[in-house]
RODO-570273 format. One record per atom (N, C-alpha, C, O): atom name; x negated, y negated, z; chain. Coordinates in nm, 2 decimals. Atoms other than C-alpha are relative to their C-alpha. Layout:
N
node atomo = CA | east = X | north = Y | up = Z | cadena = A $
...
// end
This chain:
72
node atomo = N | east = 0.07 | north = -0.07 | up = -0.10 | cadena = A $
node atomo = CA | east = 0.02 | north = -0.25 | up = -0.26 | cadena = A $
node atomo = C | east = -0.15 | north = 0.01 | up = -0.04 | cadena = A $
node atomo = O | east = -0.24 | north = -0.01 | up = 0.05 | cadena = A $
node atomo = N | east = 0.14 | north = 0.00 | up = 0.05 | cadena = A $
node atomo = CA | east = -0.30 | north = -0.22 | up = -0.47 | cadena = A $
node atomo = C | east = -0.07 | north = -0.13 | up = 0.02 | cadena = A $
node atomo = O | east = -0.18 | north = -0.14 | up = 0.06 | cadena = A $
node atomo = N | east = 0.06 | north = 0.13 | up = -0.02 | cadena = A $
node atomo = CA | east = -0.35 | north = -0.59 | up = -0.46 | cadena = A $
node atomo = C | east = -0.04 | north = -0.03 | up = 0.15 | cadena = A $
node atomo = O | east = -0.15 | north = -0.08 | up = 0.17 | cadena = A $
node atomo = N | east = 0.03 | north = 0.02 | up = -0.14 | cadena = A $
node atomo = CA | east = -0.33 | north = -0.60 | up = -0.08 | cadena = A $
node atomo = C | east = -0.12 | north = 0.08 | up = 0.04 | cadena = A $
node atomo = O | east = -0.21 | north = 0.04 | up = 0.12 | cadena = A $
node atomo = N | east = 0.12 | north = -0.09 | up = -0.03 | cadena = A $
node atomo = CA | east = -0.58 | north = -0.31 | up = -0.06 | cadena = A $
node atomo = C | east = -0.13 | north = -0.06 | up = -0.05 | cadena = A $
node atomo = O | east = -0.23 | north = -0.06 | up = 0.02 | cadena = A $
node atomo = N | east = 0.12 | north = 0.06 | up = 0.06 | cadena = A $
node atomo = CA | east = -0.82 | north = -0.48 | up = -0.29 | cadena = A $
node atomo = C | east = -0.04 | north = -0.13 | up = 0.08 | cadena = A $
node atomo = O | east = -0.16 | north = -0.15 | up = 0.10 | cadena = A $
node atomo = N | east = 0.03 | north = 0.12 | up = -0.08 | cadena = A $
node atomo = CA | east = -0.80 | north = -0.81 | up = -0.09 | cadena = A $
node atomo = C | east = -0.05 | north = 0.04 | up = 0.13 | cadena = A $
node atomo = O | east = -0.14 | north = -0.03 | up = 0.19 | cadena = A $
node atomo = N | east = 0.04 | north = -0.05 | up = -0.13 | cadena = A $
node atomo = CA | east = -0.84 | north = -0.62 | up = 0.23 | cadena = A $
node atomo = C | east = -0.15 | north = 0.05 | up = -0.01 | cadena = A $
node atomo = O | east = -0.23 | north = 0.03 | up = 0.09 | cadena = A $
node atomo = N | east = 0.14 | north = -0.06 | up = 0.02 | cadena = A $
node atomo = CA | east = -1.16 | north = -0.44 | up = 0.10 | cadena = A $
node atomo = C | east = -0.10 | north = -0.10 | up = -0.06 | cadena = A $
node atomo = O | east = -0.21 | north = -0.06 | up = -0.08 | cadena = A $
node atomo = N | east = 0.09 | north = 0.09 | up = 0.06 | cadena = A $
node atomo = CA | east = -1.31 | north = -0.75 | up = -0.04 | cadena = A $
node atomo = C | east = -0.13 | north = -0.03 | up = 0.08 | cadena = A $
node atomo = O | east = -0.11 | north = -0.04 | up = 0.21 | cadena = A $
node atomo = N | east = 0.13 | north = 0.02 | up = -0.08 | cadena = A $
node atomo = CA | east = -1.68 | north = -0.80 | up = 0.06 | cadena = A $
node atomo = C | east = -0.01 | north = -0.14 | up = 0.05 | cadena = A $
node atomo = O | east = -0.09 | north = -0.17 | up = 0.13 | cadena = A $
node atomo = N | east = 0.01 | north = 0.14 | up = -0.05 | cadena = A $
node atomo = CA | east = -1.63 | north = -1.17 | up = 0.10 | cadena = A $
node atomo = C | east = 0.04 | north = -0.02 | up = 0.14 | cadena = A $
node atomo = O | east = -0.03 | north = -0.10 | up = 0.21 | cadena = A $
node atomo = N | east = -0.04 | north = 0.01 | up = -0.14 | cadena = A $
node atomo = CA | east = -1.46 | north = -1.13 | up = 0.43 | cadena = A $
node atomo = C | east = -0.11 | north = 0.04 | up = 0.09 | cadena = A $
node atomo = O | east = -0.14 | north = -0.03 | up = 0.19 | cadena = A $
node atomo = N | east = 0.12 | north = -0.05 | up = -0.08 | cadena = A $
node atomo = CA | east = -1.75 | north = -0.93 | up = 0.58 | cadena = A $
node atomo = C | east = -0.11 | north = -0.11 | up = -0.01 | cadena = A $
node atomo = O | east = -0.18 | north = -0.13 | up = 0.09 | cadena = A $
node atomo = N | east = 0.10 | north = 0.10 | up = 0.02 | cadena = A $
node atomo = CA | east = -1.99 | north = -1.19 | up = 0.44 | cadena = A $
node atomo = C | east = 0.03 | north = -0.12 | up = 0.09 | cadena = A $
node atomo = O | east = -0.06 | north = -0.17 | up = 0.16 | cadena = A $
node atomo = N | east = -0.04 | north = 0.12 | up = -0.08 | cadena = A $
node atomo = CA | east = -1.80 | north = -1.48 | up = 0.60 | cadena = A $
node atomo = C | east = -0.01 | north = 0.02 | up = 0.15 | cadena = A $
node atomo = O | east = -0.04 | north = -0.07 | up = 0.22 | cadena = A $
node atomo = N | east = 0.00 | north = -0.03 | up = -0.14 | cadena = A $
node atomo = CA | east = -1.78 | north = -1.30 | up = 0.93 | cadena = A $
node atomo = C | east = -0.15 | north = 0.01 | up = 0.05 | cadena = A $
node atomo = O | east = -0.18 | north = -0.05 | up = 0.15 | cadena = A $
node atomo = N | east = 0.14 | north = -0.02 | up = -0.05 | cadena = A $
node atomo = CA | east = -2.15 | north = -1.20 | up = 0.95 | cadena = A $
node atomo = C | east = -0.08 | north = -0.13 | up = -0.01 | cadena = A $
node atomo = O | east = -0.18 | north = -0.14 | up = 0.07 | cadena = A $
node atomo = N | east = 0.08 | north = 0.13 | up = 0.01 | cadena = A $
node atomo = CA | east = -2.28 | north = -1.55 | up = 0.84 | cadena = A $
node atomo = C | east = 0.06 | north = -0.11 | up = 0.09 | cadena = A $
node atomo = O | east = 0.00 | north = -0.21 | up = 0.10 | cadena = A $
node atomo = N | east = -0.07 | north = 0.10 | up = -0.09 | cadena = A $
node atomo = CA | east = -2.04 | north = -1.73 | up = 1.08 | cadena = A $
node atomo = C | east = 0.04 | north = -0.12 | up = -0.07 | cadena = A $
node atomo = O | east = 0.07 | north = -0.22 | up = -0.01 | cadena = A $
node atomo = N | east = -0.03 | north = 0.12 | up = 0.08 | cadena = A $
node atomo = CA | east = -1.96 | north = -1.97 | up = 0.80 | cadena = A $
node atomo = C | east = 0.15 | north = -0.03 | up = 0.01 | cadena = A $
node atomo = O | east = 0.19 | north = -0.15 | up = 0.01 | cadena = A $
node atomo = N | east = -0.15 | north = 0.02 | up = -0.01 | cadena = A $
node atomo = CA | east = -1.58 | north = -1.92 | up = 0.82 | cadena = A $
node atomo = C | east = 0.06 | north = 0.13 | up = 0.07 | cadena = A $
node atomo = O | east = 0.15 | north = 0.19 | up = 0.02 | cadena = A $
node atomo = N | east = -0.04 | north = -0.13 | up = -0.07 | cadena = A $
node atomo = CA | east = -1.54 | north = -1.63 | up = 1.07 | cadena = A $
node atomo = C | east = 0.15 | north = 0.00 | up = 0.04 | cadena = A $
node atomo = O | east = 0.21 | north = 0.11 | up = 0.01 | cadena = A $
node atomo = N | east = -0.15 | north = 0.00 | up = -0.03 | cadena = A $
node atomo = CA | east = -1.19 | north = -1.73 | up = 1.20 | cadena = A $
node atomo = C | east = 0.09 | north = 0.02 | up = -0.12 | cadena = A $
node atomo = O | east = 0.18 | north = 0.10 | up = -0.11 | cadena = A $
node atomo = N | east = -0.08 | north = -0.01 | up = 0.13 | cadena = A $
node atomo = CA | east = -1.06 | north = -1.77 | up = 0.85 | cadena = A $
node atomo = C | east = 0.00 | north = 0.14 | up = -0.05 | cadena = A $
node atomo = O | east = 0.10 | north = 0.20 | up = -0.09 | cadena = A $
node atomo = N | east = 0.01 | north = -0.13 | up = 0.05 | cadena = A $
node atomo = CA | east = -1.19 | north = -1.44 | up = 0.74 | cadena = A $
node atomo = C | east = 0.07 | north = 0.11 | up = 0.08 | cadena = A $
node atomo = O | east = 0.13 | north = 0.20 | up = 0.03 | cadena = A $
node atomo = N | east = -0.06 | north = -0.10 | up = -0.09 | cadena = A $
node atomo = CA | east = -1.07 | north = -1.25 | up = 1.04 | cadena = A $
node atomo = C | east = 0.16 | north = -0.01 | up = -0.01 | cadena = A $
node atomo = O | east = 0.23 | north = 0.09 | up = -0.01 | cadena = A $
node atomo = N | east = -0.14 | north = 0.02 | up = 0.02 | cadena = A $
node atomo = CA | east = -0.72 | north = -1.40 | up = 1.00 | cadena = A $
node atomo = C | east = 0.05 | north = 0.06 | up = -0.14 | cadena = A $
node atomo = O | east = 0.15 | north = 0.12 | up = -0.14 | cadena = A $
node atomo = N | east = -0.04 | north = -0.05 | up = 0.13 | cadena = A $
node atomo = CA | east = -0.71 | north = -1.31 | up = 0.63 | cadena = A $
node atomo = C | east = -0.01 | north = 0.16 | up = 0.00 | cadena = A $
node atomo = O | east = 0.08 | north = 0.22 | up = -0.06 | cadena = A $
node atomo = N | east = 0.00 | north = -0.14 | up = -0.01 | cadena = A $
node atomo = CA | east = -0.82 | north = -0.95 | up = 0.70 | cadena = A $
node atomo = C | east = 0.12 | north = 0.05 | up = 0.08 | cadena = A $
node atomo = O | east = 0.18 | north = 0.15 | up = 0.03 | cadena = A $
node atomo = N | east = -0.12 | north = -0.04 | up = -0.07 | cadena = A $
node atomo = CA | east = -0.54 | north = -0.92 | up = 0.96 | cadena = A $
node atomo = C | east = 0.12 | north = -0.01 | up = -0.08 | cadena = A $
node atomo = O | east = 0.21 | north = 0.08 | up = -0.08 | cadena = A $
node atomo = N | east = -0.12 | north = 0.02 | up = 0.08 | cadena = A $
node atomo = CA | east = -0.29 | north = -1.06 | up = 0.72 | cadena = A $
node atomo = C | east = 0.01 | north = 0.10 | up = -0.11 | cadena = A $
node atomo = O | east = 0.12 | north = 0.16 | up = -0.13 | cadena = A $
node atomo = N | east = 0.00 | north = -0.10 | up = 0.11 | cadena = A $
node atomo = CA | east = -0.39 | north = -0.83 | up = 0.43 | cadena = A $
node atomo = C | east = 0.03 | north = 0.14 | up = 0.06 | cadena = A $
node atomo = O | east = 0.09 | north = 0.22 | up = -0.01 | cadena = A $
node atomo = N | east = -0.03 | north = -0.13 | up = -0.06 | cadena = A $
node atomo = CA | east = -0.39 | north = -0.53 | up = 0.67 | cadena = A $
node atomo = C | east = 0.15 | north = 0.02 | up = 0.03 | cadena = A $
node atomo = O | east = 0.21 | north = 0.12 | up = 0.01 | cadena = A $
node atomo = N | east = -0.14 | north = -0.01 | up = -0.03 | cadena = A $
node atomo = CA | east = -0.04 | north = -0.61 | up = 0.79 | cadena = A $
node atomo = C | east = 0.09 | north = 0.02 | up = -0.12 | cadena = A $
node atomo = O | east = 0.18 | north = 0.10 | up = -0.12 | cadena = A $
node atomo = N | east = -0.08 | north = -0.01 | up = 0.12 | cadena = A $
node atomo = CA | east = 0.09 | north = -0.66 | up = 0.44 | cadena = A $
node atomo = C | east = -0.01 | north = 0.14 | up = -0.06 | cadena = A $
node atomo = O | east = 0.08 | north = 0.20 | up = -0.11 | cadena = A $
node atomo = N | east = 0.02 | north = -0.14 | up = 0.06 | cadena = A $
node atomo = CA | east = -0.07 | north = -0.33 | up = 0.32 | cadena = A $
node atomo = C | east = 0.08 | north = 0.10 | up = 0.08 | cadena = A $
node atomo = O | east = 0.14 | north = 0.19 | up = 0.03 | cadena = A $
node atomo = N | east = -0.07 | north = -0.10 | up = -0.08 | cadena = A $
node atomo = CA | east = 0.07 | north = -0.14 | up = 0.62 | cadena = A $
node atomo = C | east = 0.15 | north = -0.01 | up = -0.02 | cadena = A $
node atomo = O | east = 0.21 | north = 0.10 | up = -0.03 | cadena = A $
node atomo = N | east = -0.14 | north = 0.01 | up = 0.03 | cadena = A $
node atomo = CA | east = 0.42 | north = -0.27 | up = 0.56 | cadena = A $
node atomo = C | east = 0.04 | north = 0.06 | up = -0.14 | cadena = A $
node atomo = O | east = 0.14 | north = 0.14 | up = -0.15 | cadena = A $
node atomo = N | east = -0.03 | north = -0.06 | up = 0.13 | cadena = A $
node atomo = CA | east = 0.41 | north = -0.18 | up = 0.19 | cadena = A $
node atomo = C | east = -0.02 | north = 0.15 | up = 0.00 | cadena = A $
node atomo = O | east = 0.06 | north = 0.22 | up = -0.06 | cadena = A $
node atomo = N | east = 0.02 | north = -0.14 | up = -0.01 | cadena = A $
node atomo = CA | east = 0.27 | north = 0.16 | up = 0.28 | cadena = A $
node atomo = C | east = 0.12 | north = 0.07 | up = 0.06 | cadena = A $
node atomo = O | east = 0.17 | north = 0.18 | up = 0.02 | cadena = A $
node atomo = N | east = -0.12 | north = -0.06 | up = -0.07 | cadena = A $
node atomo = CA | east = 0.56 | north = 0.23 | up = 0.52 | cadena = A $
node atomo = C | east = 0.12 | north = 0.00 | up = -0.09 | cadena = A $
node atomo = O | east = 0.20 | north = 0.09 | up = -0.10 | cadena = A $
node atomo = N | east = -0.11 | north = 0.01 | up = 0.10 | cadena = A $
node atomo = CA | east = 0.81 | north = 0.11 | up = 0.26 | cadena = A $
node atomo = C | east = -0.01 | north = 0.10 | up = -0.11 | cadena = A $
node atomo = O | east = 0.09 | north = 0.16 | up = -0.14 | cadena = A $
node atomo = N | east = 0.02 | north = -0.10 | up = 0.11 | cadena = A $
node atomo = CA | east = 0.66 | north = 0.33 | up = -0.01 | cadena = A $
node atomo = C | east = 0.03 | north = 0.14 | up = 0.05 | cadena = A $
node atomo = O | east = 0.10 | north = 0.22 | up = -0.02 | cadena = A $
node atomo = N | east = -0.03 | north = -0.14 | up = -0.05 | cadena = A $
node atomo = CA | east = 0.67 | north = 0.64 | up = 0.21 | cadena = A $
node atomo = C | east = 0.14 | north = 0.02 | up = 0.03 | cadena = A $
node atomo = O | east = 0.20 | north = 0.13 | up = 0.01 | cadena = A $
node atomo = N | east = -0.14 | north = -0.01 | up = -0.03 | cadena = A $
node atomo = CA | east = 1.02 | north = 0.57 | up = 0.33 | cadena = A $
node atomo = C | east = 0.08 | north = 0.02 | up = -0.13 | cadena = A $
node atomo = O | east = 0.17 | north = 0.11 | up = -0.13 | cadena = A $
node atomo = N | east = -0.07 | north = -0.01 | up = 0.13 | cadena = A $
node atomo = CA | east = 1.14 | north = 0.53 | up = -0.03 | cadena = A $
node atomo = C | east = -0.03 | north = 0.14 | up = -0.06 | cadena = A $
node atomo = O | east = 0.06 | north = 0.20 | up = -0.12 | cadena = A $
node atomo = N | east = 0.04 | north = -0.13 | up = 0.06 | cadena = A $
node atomo = CA | east = 0.95 | north = 0.84 | up = -0.14 | cadena = A $
node atomo = C | east = 0.07 | north = 0.12 | up = 0.07 | cadena = A $
node atomo = O | east = 0.10 | north = 0.22 | up = 0.01 | cadena = A $
node atomo = N | east = -0.07 | north = -0.11 | up = -0.07 | cadena = A $
node atomo = CA | east = 1.12 | north = 1.05 | up = 0.13 | cadena = A $
node atomo = C | east = 0.15 | north = -0.01 | up = -0.01 | cadena = A $
node atomo = O | east = 0.22 | north = 0.06 | up = 0.05 | cadena = A $
node atomo = N | east = -0.14 | north = 0.02 | up = 0.02 | cadena = A $
node atomo = CA | east = 1.46 | north = 0.93 | up = 0.01 | cadena = A $
node atomo = C | east = 0.08 | north = -0.06 | up = 0.11 | cadena = A $
node atomo = O | east = 0.20 | north = -0.05 | up = 0.11 | cadena = A $
node atomo = N | east = -0.07 | north = 0.06 | up = -0.11 | cadena = A $
node atomo = CA | east = 1.54 | north = 0.73 | up = 0.31 | cadena = A $
node atomo = C | east = 0.04 | north = -0.15 | up = -0.04 | cadena = A $
node atomo = O | east = -0.01 | north = -0.20 | up = -0.14 | cadena = A $
node atomo = N | east = -0.05 | north = 0.14 | up = 0.03 | cadena = A $
node atomo = CA | east = 1.72 | north = 0.39 | up = 0.32 | cadena = A $
node atomo = C | east = -0.10 | north = -0.10 | up = 0.04 | cadena = A $
node atomo = O | east = -0.15 | north = -0.10 | up = 0.16 | cadena = A $
node atomo = N | east = 0.10 | north = 0.11 | up = -0.03 | cadena = A $
node atomo = CA | east = 1.49 | north = 0.09 | up = 0.30 | cadena = A $
node atomo = C | east = 0.06 | north = -0.12 | up = 0.07 | cadena = A $
node atomo = O | east = -0.01 | north = -0.21 | up = 0.12 | cadena = A $
node atomo = N | east = -0.07 | north = 0.13 | up = -0.05 | cadena = A $
node atomo = CA | east = 1.75 | north = -0.17 | up = 0.42 | cadena = A $
node atomo = C | east = -0.04 | north = -0.03 | up = 0.14 | cadena = A $
node atomo = O | east = -0.06 | north = -0.15 | up = 0.17 | cadena = A $
node atomo = N | east = 0.03 | north = 0.03 | up = -0.14 | cadena = A $
node atomo = CA | east = 1.67 | north = -0.13 | up = 0.79 | cadena = A $
node atomo = C | east = -0.14 | north = -0.05 | up = 0.01 | cadena = A $
node atomo = O | east = -0.17 | north = -0.15 | up = 0.09 | cadena = A $
node atomo = N | east = 0.14 | north = 0.04 | up = -0.01 | cadena = A $
node atomo = CA | east = 1.29 | north = -0.17 | up = 0.73 | cadena = A $
node atomo = C | east = 0.00 | north = -0.14 | up = -0.07 | cadena = A $
node atomo = O | east = -0.07 | north = -0.23 | up = -0.01 | cadena = A $
node atomo = N | east = 0.00 | north = 0.13 | up = 0.07 | cadena = A $
node atomo = CA | east = 1.35 | north = -0.46 | up = 0.48 | cadena = A $
node atomo = C | east = 0.06 | north = -0.11 | up = 0.09 | cadena = A $
node atomo = O | east = 0.00 | north = -0.22 | up = 0.10 | cadena = A $
node atomo = N | east = -0.07 | north = 0.10 | up = -0.09 | cadena = A $
node atomo = CA | east = 1.58 | north = -0.64 | up = 0.73 | cadena = A $
node atomo = C | east = -0.10 | north = -0.04 | up = 0.11 | cadena = A $
node atomo = O | east = -0.11 | north = -0.16 | up = 0.14 | cadena = A $
node atomo = N | east = 0.10 | north = 0.03 | up = -0.10 | cadena = A $
node atomo = CA | east = 1.31 | north = -0.61 | up = 1.00 | cadena = A $
node atomo = C | east = -0.11 | north = -0.09 | up = -0.05 | cadena = A $
node atomo = O | east = -0.16 | north = -0.18 | up = 0.02 | cadena = A $
node atomo = N | east = 0.11 | north = 0.08 | up = 0.06 | cadena = A $
node atomo = CA | east = 1.04 | north = -0.75 | up = 0.77 | cadena = A $
node atomo = C | east = 0.05 | north = -0.14 | up = -0.03 | cadena = A $
node atomo = O | east = -0.03 | north = -0.24 | up = -0.02 | cadena = A $
node atomo = N | east = -0.05 | north = 0.13 | up = 0.03 | cadena = A $
node atomo = CA | east = 1.26 | north = -1.04 | up = 0.66 | cadena = A $
node atomo = C | east = 0.01 | north = -0.09 | up = 0.13 | cadena = A $
node atomo = O | east = -0.02 | north = -0.20 | up = 0.12 | cadena = A $
node atomo = N | east = 0.00 | north = 0.07 | up = -0.12 | cadena = A $
node atomo = CA | east = 1.31 | north = -1.14 | up = 1.02 | cadena = A $
node atomo = C | east = -0.14 | north = -0.05 | up = 0.04 | cadena = A $
node atomo = O | east = -0.16 | north = -0.15 | up = 0.11 | cadena = A $
node atomo = N | east = 0.13 | north = 0.04 | up = -0.03 | cadena = A $
node atomo = CA | east = 0.93 | north = -1.15 | up = 1.05 | cadena = A $
node atomo = C | east = -0.05 | north = -0.11 | up = -0.10 | cadena = A $
node atomo = O | east = -0.13 | north = -0.20 | up = -0.06 | cadena = A $
node atomo = N | east = 0.05 | north = 0.08 | up = 0.11 | cadena = A $
node atomo = CA | east = 0.87 | north = -1.33 | up = 0.72 | cadena = A $
node atomo = C | east = 0.06 | north = -0.14 | up = 0.01 | cadena = A $
node atomo = O | east = -0.01 | north = -0.24 | up = -0.01 | cadena = A $
node atomo = N | east = -0.07 | north = 0.13 | up = 0.01 | cadena = A $
node atomo = CA | east = 1.13 | north = -1.61 | up = 0.73 | cadena = A $
node atomo = C | east = -0.06 | north = -0.11 | up = 0.09 | cadena = A $
node atomo = O | east = -0.08 | north = -0.22 | up = 0.05 | cadena = A $
node atomo = N | east = 0.06 | north = 0.11 | up = -0.08 | cadena = A $
node atomo = CA | east = 0.98 | north = -1.80 | up = 1.03 | cadena = A $
node atomo = C | east = -0.13 | north = -0.04 | up = -0.05 | cadena = A $
node atomo = O | east = -0.17 | north = -0.16 | up = -0.03 | cadena = A $
node atomo = N | east = 0.13 | north = 0.04 | up = 0.06 | cadena = A $
node atomo = CA | east = 0.64 | north = -1.79 | up = 0.86 | cadena = A $
node atomo = C | east = 0.01 | north = -0.09 | up = -0.11 | cadena = A $
node atomo = O | east = -0.08 | north = -0.17 | up = -0.14 | cadena = A $
node atomo = N | east = -0.02 | north = 0.09 | up = 0.11 | cadena = A $
node atomo = CA | east = 0.78 | north = -1.98 | up = 0.57 | cadena = A $
node atomo = C | east = 0.00 | north = -0.14 | up = 0.04 | cadena = A $
node atomo = O | east = -0.03 | north = -0.23 | up = -0.04 | cadena = A $
node atomo = N | east = -0.01 | north = 0.13 | up = -0.04 | cadena = A $
node atomo = CA | east = 0.83 | north = -2.28 | up = 0.78 | cadena = A $
node atomo = C | east = -0.12 | north = -0.05 | up = 0.09 | cadena = A $
node atomo = O | east = -0.12 | north = -0.16 | up = 0.14 | cadena = A $
node atomo = N | east = 0.12 | north = 0.04 | up = -0.07 | cadena = A $
node atomo = CA | east = 0.49 | north = -2.28 | up = 0.95 | cadena = A $
node atomo = C | east = -0.09 | north = -0.09 | up = -0.09 | cadena = A $
node atomo = O | east = -0.10 | north = -0.07 | up = -0.21 | cadena = A $
node atomo = N | east = 0.10 | north = 0.08 | up = 0.07 | cadena = A $
node atomo = CA | east = 0.23 | north = -2.54 | up = 0.86 | cadena = A $
node atomo = C | east = -0.13 | north = 0.07 | up = -0.01 | cadena = A $
node atomo = O | east = -0.17 | north = 0.14 | up = 0.09 | cadena = A $
node atomo = N | east = 0.13 | north = -0.07 | up = 0.02 | cadena = A $
node atomo = CA | east = -0.10 | north = -2.40 | up = 0.72 | cadena = A $
node atomo = C | east = -0.11 | north = -0.09 | up = 0.02 | cadena = A $
node atomo = O | east = -0.23 | north = -0.05 | up = 0.01 | cadena = A $
// end
């Protein structure tokens, strides 16, 4: 979770966006790290409250598996 937060807060993304050198790439990376951080945050809170993580994990697996086969 800390890794995703650090990557999300990196100043490189803002620099790439404001200089238009790689705006699309930077915006996509920000969105990716925000999504990853949000998922980890939800999982952490769910676990801390003593709830079952399996339903959440199953939903995330359904989102992640198709991404494994995408070309980058």
